[in-house]
C-alpha positions in Angstrom: 49.8 -0.9 -19.2 48.9 0.4 -15.7 48.1 -2.2 -13.3 44.8 -2.2 -11.2 44.9 -3.1 -7.7 43.1 -6.4 -6.9 40.4 -4.7 -4.7 39.8 -2.1 -7.4 39.5 -4.8 -10.1 37.1 -6.7 -8.1 35.0 -3.6 -7.6 35.0 -2.9 -11.3 33.9 -6.5 -12.2 31.2 -6.5 -9.6 29.9 -3.2 -11.1 29.8 -4.7 -14.6 28.0 -7.9 -13.5 24.3 -7.7 -13.0 23.2 -7.9 -9.4 20.1 -9.7 -8.2 17.4 -7.2 -7.4 14.9 -7.3 -4.6 12.3 -9.2 -6.5 14.8 -11.9 -7.4 15.8 -12.3 -3.8 12.1 -12.6 -2.8 11.6 -15.2 -5.5 14.5 -17.2 -4.1 13.1 -16.9 -0.6 9.6 -18.1 -2.1 11.3 -21.3 -3.2 13.0 -21.9 0.1 9.9 -21.4 2.4 6.2 -21.4 2.1 4.0 -18.3 2.2 1.3 -17.9 4.7 -2.1 -17.5 3.0 -5.0 -15.5 4.4 -8.6 -15.1 3.3 -10.4 -11.8 2.9 -11.3 -10.5 6.3 -8.9 -12.6 8.3 -6.7 -10.9 10.8 -2.9 -11.1 10.3 -0.6 -11.7 13.4 2.1 -9.0 13.8 5.2 -9.6 15.8 7.7 -7.2 17.1 10.7 -9.0 15.5 9.5 -9.5 12.0 8.6 -7.6 8.7 5.8 -9.0 6.6 6.0 -8.6 2.7 2.7 -8.7 0.8 3.3 -11.0 -2.1 -0.3 -11.1 -3.3 -3.4 -9.3 -2.3 -4.1 -6.1 -0.4 -3.9 -5.6 3.4 -5.7 -2.9 5.4 -3.9 -1.3 8.4 -5.9 -0.2 11.3 -5.8 1.5 14.8 -8.6 2.2 17.2 -9.4 5.6 18.8 -10.3 6.2 22.5 -13.9 6.3 21.6 -13.8 2.9 20.1 -13.9 3.9 16.5 -11.6 2.5 14.0 -9.3 4.4 11.7 -8.0 3.0 8.4 -4.3 4.0 8.3 -3.5 2.7 4.9 -3.5 -0.2 2.4 -0.5 -2.5 1.7 -0.4 -4.0 -1.8 2.0 -6.4 -3.5 5.7 -5.9 -2.5 4.8 -3.6 0.3 6.4 -4.1 3.8 4.4 -3.9 7.0 4.7 -4.9 10.6 5.3 -3.7 14.1 8.9 -2.6 13.6 7.6 0.0 11.0 5.2 1.8 13.3 4.8 3.3 16.8 0.9 3.4 16.6 -0.6 1.3 19.4 -2.9 -0.5 19.0 -2.1 -1.5 15.4 -3.4 -4.4 13.5 -3.8 -5.8 9.9 -6.7 -7.5 8.2 -6.6 -9.0 4.7 -8.9 -6.9 2.5 -8.6 -9.5 -0.2 -7.2 -13.1 -0.3 -3.5 -12.6 0.3 -0.1 -14.4 0.5 2.4 -13.1 3.0 6.2 -13.6 3.4 7.7 -13.3 6.8 11.3 -12.0 7.3 12.9 -11.6 10.6 14.7 -8.4 11.5 18.0 -10.3 11.9 17.6 -11.7 8.4 17.0 -8.3 6.8 19.8 -6.6 8.7 22.3 -9.3 7.4 21.3 -8.9 3.7 22.3 -5.6 2.0 20.0 -6.5 -0.9 17.0 -7.0 1.3 17.8 -3.7 3.1 18.1 -1.8 -0.1 14.9 -3.3 -1.7 13.0 -2.6 1.6 14.1 0.9 1.7 12.7 1.6 -1.8 9.4 0.1 -0.8 9.2 1.8 2.6 9.9 5.0 0.8 6.7 4.4 -1.2 4.8 3.5 1.9 5.9 6.8 3.5 4.7 8.7 0.5 1.3 7.0 0.8 1.1 7.7 4.5 1.9 11.4 4.1 -0.7 11.7 1.2 -3.3 10.0 3.5 -2.3 12.4 6.3 -2.8 15.3 4.1 -6.4 14.4 3.7 -7.2 15.4 7.3 -6.2 19.0 6.4 -9.1 19.2 4.0 -12.1 20.7 5.7 -14.8 19.5 3.5 -15.6 15.8 3.9 -16.5 15.6 0.3 -12.9 16.8 -0.7 -11.5 14.3 1.7 -13.5 11.4 0.1 -12.8 12.6 -3.5 -9.0 12.8 -2.9 -9.0 9.5 -1.0 -10.4 7.8 -4.0 -7.8 9.4 -6.2 -5.1 8.1 -4.0 -6.6 4.6 -4.0 -7.0 4.7 -7.8 -3.3 5.9 -8.2 -2.1 2.9 -6.1 -4.5 0.1 -7.1 -6.3 1.5 -10.2 -6.4 0.1 -13.8 -7.2 2.1 -16.9 -10.1 1.0 -19.0 -12.4 2.7 -21.6 -14.5 4.3 -18.8 -11.7 5.8 -16.8 -9.7 4.5 -14.0 -11.1 1.4 -12.2 -10.3 0.8 -8.5 -9.6 -2.9 -8.4 -10.4 -3.5 -4.8 -13.7 -3.3 -3.2 -14.0 -1.0 -0.2 -17.2 -0.8 1.8 -18.8 2.6 2.6 -17.8 1.9 6.3 -14.1 1.4 5.4 -14.1 4.6 3.3 -15.7 6.4 6.3 -13.0 5.0 8.6 -10.3 6.4 6.4 -11.6 10.1 6.4 -13.2 10.4 9.8 -16.9 10.5 8.9 -19.9 8.2 8.9 -21.0 5.5 6.5 -24.3 7.4 5.8 -22.2 10.4 4.8 -20.0 8.4 2.5 -23.1 6.8 0.9 -24.6 10.2 0.2 -21.4 11.7 -1.2 -20.8 8.7 -3.6 -24.3 9.3 -5.0 -23.4 13.0 -5.5 -20.2 12.0 -7.3 -22.2 9.7 -9.6 -24.6 12.6 -10.3 -21.7 14.9 -11.2 -20.5 12.2 -13.6 -17.2 12.0 -11.8 -17.8 8.5 -10.5 -19.4 5.3 -12.0 -19.6 1.7 -10.8 -19.3 -1.6 -12.8 -19.7 -4.9 -11.2 -19.4 -3.2 -7.8 -16.1 -1.6 -8.7 -15.7 2.1 -8.5 -14.5 3.8 -11.7 -13.2 7.4 -11.6 -14.1 9.0 -15.0 -12.3 11.6 -17.1 -11.1 14.2 -16.9 -10.1 13.7 -13.2 -8.8 10.1 -13.8 -6.3 11.5 -16.3 -4.2 12.9 -13.4 -2.1 11.2 -10.8 -3.6 11.3 -7.4 -0.3 12.5 -6.0 -0.6 15.6 -8.1 -4.0 16.3 -6.7 -3.4 15.9 -3.1 -1.6 18.9 -1.8 
């Protein structure tokens, strides 16, 4: 029988044994340290030397324009990483859209853990996809098209199917939607009324619901 070198055997055994995934590592970290909780509307401190992982809730990411207007850059949901090391935008800040629990990881801690690095890479890739999809909205000339596709993106990320269509499980104000697509709150209010008249959008208990047939498609397929 051919002998296998010790290093090769070790590699074979390690490949056969189940490895802890990113979620399991985070669960271990949860047991070793406390999460930081924030209430809806509360500002989240960002530091240059740490990555924050959203464990529960939704965080909105902002910048401010020279004219003083705010721009909503994106939404970070459960398992999403965020923080100053992941952006060059300045100024840049984060507010809790809902009640949220946050796990703080230092850059040194991440760099010393291949499992954390691999897990963060997968989730950062998802954030990059979201960012590019949001960026694609700016290329749409009609404000109505930008708002429609923004709602599709949010539904794709935070939606839940029910008998009426796809319900967006977070409440965004008309001002927040306007900040995301570069228009006014009044315009967003008017467009949402138009969408309801078209039968494309309904509301239930203040949640927005995208109705069929549009809700049957993934938002990523519709934004191009």
